C-alpha positions as CSV (number, residue, x, y, z in Angstrom):
1,M,66.5,105.4,118.5
2,N,70.1,106.3,118.0
3,S,71.6,102.8,118.0
4,K,69.2,102.3,115.2
5,R,70.3,104.7,113.1
6,Y,73.9,104.2,113.8
7,L,73.4,100.7,112.8
8,L,71.6,101.4,109.6
9,I,74.6,103.3,109.4
10,L,77.0,101.0,109.2
11,L,75.2,98.3,107.5
12,L,75.3,101.5,104.7
13,T,78.6,101.8,104.3
14,T,79.8,98.5,104.6
15,L,77.7,97.6,101.6
16,L,79.1,100.1,99.7
17,A,82.7,99.7,100.6
18,G,82.2,96.4,99.4
19,C,80.5,97.4,95.5
20,G,83.4,96.3,92.7
21,Q,86.3,94.6,94.9
22,I,86.2,90.6,95.5
23,G,83.8,89.7,98.0
24,P,80.0,88.7,98.0
25,L,79.1,92.2,96.1
26,Y,81.8,90.8,93.1
27,L,80.3,90.9,90.1
28,P,80.8,89.1,86.9
29,D,81.4,92.7,84.6
30,D,84.4,92.7,88.0
31,V,85.8,90.2,85.6
32,Q,85.2,91.2,82.8
33,A,87.4,94.9,83.6
34,A,90.0,93.1,85.4
35,K,90.6,91.1,81.9
36,K,90.7,94.4,80.3
37,N,93.5,95.9,82.2
38,K,95.6,93.3,82.6
39,Q,95.6,93.4,78.8
40,L,96.7,96.8,78.5
């Protein structure tokens, strides 16, 4: 039971850590935000 819980937590943390960063979870909105930040 503990191993399954550990794997679930590990999976959730990796998904949350990937949000908003360049990688598999990269979104077009992030590209637009980056362009706006560069213009400023």
